[in-house]
C-alpha positions as CSV (number, residue, x, y, z in Angstrom):
1,X,-25.9,-10.6,10.9
2,X,-28.1,-9.8,9.0
3,X,-29.4,-12.1,6.6
4,X,-28.6,-9.9,3.1
5,X,-25.0,-9.8,3.7
6,X,-24.3,-13.6,3.8
7,X,-23.4,-14.1,0.9
8,X,-21.2,-10.9,0.7
9,X,-19.4,-11.3,4.3
10,X,-18.5,-15.1,3.0
11,X,-17.0,-13.3,0.1
12,X,-14.7,-11.5,2.0
13,X,-13.9,-14.3,3.9
14,X,-12.6,-16.8,1.3
15,X,-10.7,-13.8,-0.6
16,X,-9.0,-13.0,2.8
17,X,-8.3,-16.7,3.4
18,X,-6.9,-16.5,-0.5
19,X,-4.5,-13.8,0.5
20,X,-3.2,-15.2,3.3
21,X,-2.7,-19.4,2.3
22,X,-2.0,-18.2,-1.3
23,X,-0.3,-15.1,-1.8
24,X,1.1,-14.7,1.6
25,X,-0.1,-11.5,2.7
26,X,0.8,-10.5,6.1
27,X,-2.1,-10.3,8.8
28,X,-1.7,-6.4,8.8
29,X,-2.1,-6.1,4.9
30,X,-5.2,-8.4,5.2
31,X,-7.0,-6.3,7.6
32,X,-6.4,-3.1,5.5
33,X,-8.0,-4.7,2.8
34,X,-11.0,-5.8,5.5
35,X,-10.9,-2.3,6.2
36,X,-12.3,-1.2,2.6
37,X,-14.3,-4.4,2.1
38,X,-16.2,-3.1,5.2
39,X,-16.7,0.4,3.7
40,X,-17.7,-1.6,0.8
41,X,-20.4,-3.2,3.0
42,X,-21.9,-0.2,4.0
43,X,-22.1,1.3,0.8
44,X,-24.3,-1.2,-0.6
45,X,-26.2,-1.2,2.7
46,X,-27.1,2.3,2.3
47,X,-27.5,1.8,-1.7
48,X,-30.2,-1.4,-1.5
49,X,-27.8,-3.8,-2.9
50,X,-28.1,-7.2,-1.1
51,X,-25.6,-8.9,-3.4
52,X,-22.5,-8.3,-4.4
53,X,-22.2,-8.2,-8.3
54,X,-20.0,-6.7,-11.4
55,X,-23.1,-3.9,-11.4
56,X,-22.0,-2.8,-7.7
57,X,-18.4,-2.9,-8.7
58,X,-19.1,-0.2,-11.6
59,X,-21.3,2.2,-9.1
60,X,-18.6,2.0,-6.9
61,X,-16.1,2.7,-9.0
62,X,-18.3,5.6,-10.5
63,X,-19.2,6.9,-7.2
64,X,-15.6,6.9,-5.9
65,X,-13.7,7.5,-8.9
66,X,-15.8,8.8,-12.0
67,X,-13.6,8.2,-14.3
68,X,-10.5,9.2,-13.0
69,X,-7.4,7.9,-14.6
70,X,-5.5,5.4,-12.2
71,X,-2.3,7.0,-12.8
72,X,-4.0,10.4,-10.6
73,X,-4.4,7.6,-7.9
74,X,-3.0,8.8,-4.6
75,X,-1.9,5.6,-2.7
76,X,-5.4,5.9,-0.4
77,X,-7.5,5.4,-3.9
78,X,-4.8,3.1,-4.8
79,X,-5.7,0.5,-2.3
80,X,-9.7,1.1,-2.2
81,X,-9.8,0.2,-5.7
82,X,-7.1,-2.8,-5.3
83,X,-10.0,-3.7,-2.6
84,X,-12.7,-3.9,-5.0
85,X,-11.0,-5.6,-7.8
86,X,-10.1,-8.0,-5.7
87,X,-13.6,-8.7,-4.5
88,X,-14.5,-8.9,-8.4
89,X,-11.7,-11.2,-9.7
90,X,-11.9,-13.9,-7.1
91,X,-15.7,-13.4,-7.5
92,X,-15.6,-14.1,-11.2
93,X,-12.3,-16.2,-11.1
94,X,-11.8,-18.0,-8.1
95,X,-8.6,-16.6,-7.2
96,X,-6.8,-13.2,-7.0
97,X,-4.3,-12.1,-9.6
98,X,-1.0,-10.4,-7.6
99,X,-1.3,-6.9,-8.3
100,X,1.3,-6.1,-10.8
101,X,3.6,-2.9,-10.0
102,X,4.6,-0.7,-12.2
103,X,8.2,-1.6,-13.8
104,X,11.1,0.7,-12.6
105,X,12.3,3.1,-14.9
106,X,15.0,1.7,-17.3
107,X,18.1,3.4,-16.6
108,X,19.8,4.6,-19.7
109,X,23.2,6.2,-20.4
110,X,23.6,8.0,-23.7
111,X,26.2,10.6,-25.0
112,X,30.2,10.2,-24.2
113,X,29.8,10.1,-21.0
114,X,27.1,7.8,-21.2
115,X,29.4,5.4,-22.9
116,X,31.8,5.4,-20.9
117,X,29.8,4.0,-17.9
118,X,28.4,1.7,-20.1
119,X,31.7,0.5,-20.7
120,X,32.5,0.3,-16.9
121,X,29.3,-1.2,-16.2
122,X,29.9,-3.9,-19.0
123,X,33.7,-4.5,-17.2
124,X,32.4,-5.2,-13.8
125,X,29.9,-7.5,-15.6
126,X,32.2,-9.3,-17.5
127,X,35.9,-8.9,-15.8
128,X,34.7,-8.5,-12.1
129,X,31.6,-10.9,-12.2
130,X,29.7,-8.8,-10.2
131,X,26.2,-10.0,-9.5
132,X,22.8,-8.8,-11.0
133,X,22.1,-6.7,-7.7
134,X,25.6,-5.6,-7.1
135,X,25.3,-4.2,-11.7
136,X,22.0,-2.6,-10.1
137,X,23.5,-0.9,-7.4
138,X,26.2,0.5,-9.2
139,X,24.0,2.0,-12.2
140,X,21.9,3.8,-9.6
141,X,24.6,5.4,-8.0
142,X,26.6,6.3,-11.5
143,X,23.1,7.8,-12.6
144,X,23.6,10.4,-9.9
145,X,26.7,11.6,-11.3
146,X,25.4,11.1,-14.4
147,X,22.7,13.5,-14.1
148,X,24.8,15.9,-11.9
149,X,26.8,16.4,-15.1
150,X,24.2,16.8,-17.3
151,X,22.9,19.7,-15.3
152,X,26.0,21.2,-14.8
153,X,26.6,20.9,-18.4
154,X,29.6,18.9,-18.3
155,X,29.5,16.7,-21.5
156,X,33.3,15.2,-21.7
157,X,34.8,12.8,-18.7
158,X,37.6,14.8,-19.1
159,X,36.6,17.7,-17.5
160,X,35.9,15.8,-14.4
161,X,38.0,16.9,-11.8
162,X,38.6,16.1,-8.1
163,X,36.5,19.4,-7.4
164,X,33.4,18.7,-9.6
165,X,33.5,15.2,-8.0
166,X,33.3,16.9,-4.6
167,X,30.7,19.5,-5.4
168,X,29.0,16.2,-6.6
169,X,29.7,14.3,-3.0
170,X,28.5,17.6,-1.1
171,X,25.2,17.8,-2.6
172,X,24.2,14.3,-2.1
173,X,21.4,13.4,0.2
174,X,22.5,12.8,4.2
175,X,19.4,11.5,5.1
176,X,20.3,8.1,3.6
177,X,23.6,7.2,5.3
178,X,24.1,3.9,4.1
179,X,23.3,5.3,0.2
180,X,26.1,8.0,0.8
181,X,28.4,4.8,1.5
182,X,27.7,2.9,-1.3
183,X,27.6,6.2,-3.9
184,X,31.0,6.9,-2.7
185,X,32.4,3.5,-3.1
186,X,30.9,3.4,-6.3
187,X,32.3,6.7,-8.0
188,X,36.1,5.5,-6.1
189,X,35.7,2.6,-8.2
190,X,34.6,4.7,-11.1
191,X,37.6,7.5,-10.9
192,X,40.2,4.4,-10.6
193,X,38.9,2.7,-13.7
194,X,39.1,6.3,-15.8
195,X,42.2,7.1,-14.4
196,X,43.8,3.1,-15.4
197,X,41.8,3.7,-18.9
198,X,43.2,7.0,-19.6
199,X,40.7,8.8,-19.4
200,X,41.7,11.0,-16.5
201,X,44.8,12.5,-16.0
202,X,44.8,11.9,-12.1
203,X,43.7,9.1,-10.0
204,X,40.9,11.1,-8.0
205,X,40.1,8.1,-6.2
206,X,42.7,8.6,-3.2
207,X,40.4,12.2,-2.9
208,X,37.6,11.3,-2.3
209,X,36.6,10.9,1.1
210,X,35.2,8.3,3.4
211,X,31.6,8.0,4.8
212,X,32.1,5.9,8.0
213,X,29.1,5.1,10.3
214,X,29.3,3.2,13.4
215,X,26.2,0.7,13.6
216,X,26.5,-2.2,15.9
217,X,24.9,-4.7,13.8
218,X,21.8,-6.4,15.4
219,X,22.4,-9.9,17.0
220,X,21.0,-12.5,14.5
221,X,17.6,-14.7,15.7
222,X,18.8,-17.8,16.4
223,X,16.4,-21.3,17.6
224,X,17.8,-24.4,19.4
225,X,18.0,-27.4,18.1
226,X,15.0,-28.7,19.8
227,X,13.2,-25.9,18.6
228,X,14.1,-26.2,15.0
229,X,13.0,-30.3,15.5
230,X,10.0,-28.9,16.9
231,X,9.2,-26.5,13.8
232,X,10.2,-29.5,11.3
233,X,8.0,-32.1,12.9
234,X,5.2,-30.0,13.4
235,X,4.6,-29.0,9.8
236,X,1.5,-30.4,8.5
237,X,2.3,-33.0,5.6
238,X,-0.8,-34.5,4.5
239,X,-1.9,-31.6,1.7
240,X,0.0,-30.7,-1.3
241,X,0.2,-27.3,0.4
242,X,1.2,-28.8,3.3
243,X,3.9,-31.3,1.4
244,X,5.6,-28.2,-0.4
245,X,5.6,-25.9,2.8
246,X,7.6,-29.0,4.5
247,X,10.2,-29.5,1.8
248,X,11.0,-25.4,2.2
249,X,11.2,-25.4,5.8
250,X,13.8,-28.2,5.4
251,X,16.0,-26.9,2.7
252,X,16.0,-23.7,4.8
253,X,16.4,-25.4,8.4
254,X,19.0,-28.2,7.2
255,X,20.8,-26.7,4.9
256,X,20.6,-22.9,5.3
257,X,18.9,-21.6,2.1
258,X,18.2,-18.3,1.3
259,X,14.4,-17.4,0.4
260,X,15.5,-16.1,-2.5
261,X,17.8,-19.2,-3.9
262,X,14.5,-21.2,-2.5
263,X,12.1,-19.7,-4.6
264,X,14.1,-20.0,-7.8
265,X,15.1,-23.8,-7.2
266,X,14.8,-25.5,-10.4
267,X,14.9,-29.0,-11.7
268,X,18.0,-28.6,-13.2
269,X,19.5,-28.0,-9.7
270,X,18.6,-31.2,-8.7
271,X,21.7,-33.5,-9.1
272,X,20.2,-36.9,-8.0
273,X,22.8,-39.0,-9.4
274,X,25.3,-37.8,-6.8
275,X,22.9,-36.5,-4.2
276,X,23.7,-32.7,-4.6
277,X,21.9,-29.2,-5.0
278,X,24.0,-26.8,-7.1
279,X,22.9,-23.1,-7.4
280,X,24.4,-20.1,-8.7
281,X,23.3,-18.1,-5.4
282,X,21.1,-15.1,-5.9
283,X,22.3,-12.4,-3.6
284,X,26.3,-13.5,-4.7
285,X,26.4,-14.7,-7.4
286,X,28.8,-17.5,-6.5
287,X,28.7,-20.9,-6.8
288,X,27.0,-23.6,-4.3
289,X,27.2,-26.9,-4.0
290,X,24.7,-28.7,-1.2
291,X,24.2,-32.5,-0.2
292,X,20.6,-33.4,-0.1
293,X,20.0,-35.0,2.9
294,X,17.6,-37.9,3.2
295,X,15.1,-36.0,4.7
296,X,15.1,-33.2,2.4
297,X,15.3,-35.7,-0.6
298,X,12.0,-37.6,0.6
299,X,10.2,-34.2,0.8
300,X,10.8,-33.2,-1.9
301,X,10.5,-36.3,-4.0
302,X,6.8,-36.6,-2.1
303,X,5.9,-33.0,-3.0
304,X,7.3,-33.7,-7.1
305,X,5.0,-37.1,-7.2
306,X,2.5,-36.5,-5.5
307,X,1.7,-32.8,-5.1
308,X,3.1,-30.8,-7.4
309,X,0.8,-29.7,-10.0
310,X,1.3,-30.3,-14.0
311,X,3.5,-27.7,-15.4
312,X,6.0,-27.0,-17.6
313,X,7.6,-24.5,-15.2
314,X,11.2,-24.7,-14.5
315,X,11.1,-24.3,-11.1
316,X,10.4,-26.7,-8.7
317,X,7.8,-24.5,-6.4
318,X,4.6,-23.3,-7.5
319,X,1.5,-21.6,-6.0
320,X,-1.1,-24.2,-4.5
321,X,-4.0,-22.8,-7.0
322,X,-4.6,-22.1,-10.8
323,X,-2.8,-20.9,-12.6
324,X,0.1,-22.7,-10.9
325,X,2.7,-20.5,-11.4
326,X,6.6,-20.0,-9.5
327,X,6.5,-17.6,-6.8
328,X,7.2,-14.2,-7.8
329,X,8.6,-13.2,-4.9
330,X,11.0,-14.6,-1.8
331,X,8.2,-13.2,0.7
332,X,6.5,-16.3,-0.3
333,X,8.6,-18.5,1.4
334,X,9.4,-15.9,4.2
335,X,5.7,-16.2,4.9
336,X,5.7,-20.0,4.7
337,X,8.2,-20.0,7.4
338,X,6.4,-17.4,9.4
339,X,3.3,-19.4,9.7
340,X,4.8,-22.4,10.3
341,X,6.7,-20.7,13.4
342,X,3.4,-19.7,14.7
343,X,1.4,-22.9,14.3
344,X,4.0,-24.7,16.2
345,X,3.6,-22.9,19.2
346,X,7.4,-21.8,19.6
347,X,7.9,-18.7,21.4
348,X,9.2,-15.8,18.9
349,X,9.1,-13.4,21.2
350,X,12.3,-10.7,20.6
351,X,13.4,-12.7,18.0
352,X,12.8,-12.8,14.1
353,X,11.3,-16.1,12.8
354,X,11.8,-16.1,8.7
355,X,13.9,-18.4,6.6
356,X,17.2,-16.2,7.8
357,X,16.5,-17.1,11.2
358,X,17.0,-20.5,9.9
359,X,19.7,-19.6,8.2
360,X,21.4,-18.0,11.2
361,X,20.5,-21.1,13.4
362,X,22.3,-23.7,11.4
363,X,25.5,-21.2,11.4
364,X,25.4,-20.9,14.9
365,X,24.8,-24.6,15.7
366,X,28.2,-25.3,13.5
367,X,29.9,-23.1,15.7
368,X,28.8,-24.8,18.6
369,X,30.0,-28.1,17.5
370,X,33.8,-26.4,16.8
371,X,33.0,-26.2,13.0
372,X,36.0,-24.3,11.8
373,X,34.5,-20.7,10.1
374,X,36.1,-21.9,6.4
375,X,34.0,-24.9,6.4
376,X,31.0,-22.8,7.7
377,X,31.7,-20.1,4.9
378,X,31.1,-23.0,2.4
379,X,27.8,-24.5,4.0
380,X,26.4,-20.8,4.1
381,X,28.0,-20.0,1.0
382,X,29.5,-16.7,2.1
383,X,32.1,-14.9,0.1
384,X,34.4,-14.7,2.9
385,X,35.1,-15.8,6.4
386,X,34.4,-12.3,7.3
387,X,30.9,-12.7,6.7
388,X,30.7,-15.9,9.0
389,X,32.5,-13.7,11.8
390,X,29.2,-12.2,12.0
391,X,28.3,-15.4,14.2
392,X,31.2,-15.1,16.8
393,X,29.6,-12.6,18.8
394,X,27.0,-15.2,19.9
395,X,28.8,-18.1,20.8
396,X,29.2,-17.6,24.3
397,X,30.3,-20.9,25.1
398,X,33.5,-20.8,23.1
399,X,33.6,-16.9,24.4
400,X,33.6,-18.8,27.8
401,X,36.6,-20.5,26.8
402,X,38.1,-16.9,26.3
403,X,37.8,-15.7,29.8
404,X,40.6,-14.9,32.1
405,X,41.1,-15.3,35.9
406,X,40.8,-12.2,37.6
407,X,44.3,-11.8,39.2
408,X,44.9,-11.5,43.2
409,X,44.8,-8.3,44.5
410,X,47.7,-7.9,46.8
411,X,47.0,-7.9,50.8
412,X,48.8,-4.3,51.4
413,X,46.9,-2.7,48.0
414,X,44.2,-0.9,50.0
415,X,46.7,0.3,52.8
416,X,49.0,1.9,50.7
417,X,48.3,5.6,52.4
418,X,48.4,5.2,56.2
419,X,46.0,1.9,56.1
420,X,43.3,4.5,54.1
421,X,41.4,3.6,51.1
422,X,41.3,6.3,48.6
423,X,38.5,5.0,45.7
């Protein structure tokens, strides 16, 4: 290794390690940034720079972008820019700030039709108590109809009839089948609401066609009880990060909590006096109460008492390095579990190995223990047993009990045409 690049190579090594252990970037994503840093190294070598510095950063940005605004960057330029900024941030601050993505454009409905759509969304939120995710989906779908009406010059909701709705449906992008299904479902509910509120003369919901796709769902990835115990027992518990990750793994494996709920877990959700965890699930909005099992309680106390950074944040789990912020996405929990699977040496070939696989494994074990579906639904926080029936397809033990004996074939069956069998 050329000695003049010793410091630069060490810098990129530290940044890569930070991305993996603190920001939980995937190995492929880190490898892409390493390619950027190799370009930077070549540039430095060609210009005679011996160490990376703020001066090198300025020369790099001037050379590659020459004052071009970031808003005009393509994806390759953005990736190069971010890779350079990562090096500078880590060199100056000892950390890399998560790159802030631009906020999604705020969906805004205006005018007579827009006001009615807003009333419908409010109705869904207050009366039907839909979750934020579901409401966001309804907004996006109704935005398509709203923009179609604007384009066609339709300003009065009473002018929307079945022919208008069918023309709107006809111009939907058929490339995304699930999107069409969701849009039709939303429009069907919206027109029913319009009829019930006497805003249109007929209930056009019955005339909106159904768009069905028959895609067999993939079998969920599950792990045996022995594999789960191996995962848990192999977790490192002697460092602050290890204690935190151990508690995360237990919550996913023992209680089947989703990654989205683990990363949003707050102190107010822990009821130590009753040894329970009470949350409103992020995905469904449904309230869920689960027991704080002994090993989970011990793991949480160990982390909170001895390893969690001092912070006024209401969230249980924080990043391991300053500024000690809550997890920004559930991907952090996913990467914690995935790395633990790899380090435990568990065979993951052909199987998913994130927190949801631990949730599936819990549901599968409950089925094996002959737990009835309503109880499993309650444990996993499903809205109905229909979601839980998903696990029935992998319960081979119970399926075997439904096997029927093959009836005995009569001796004369093969000799029905003069001793000759015609297959």
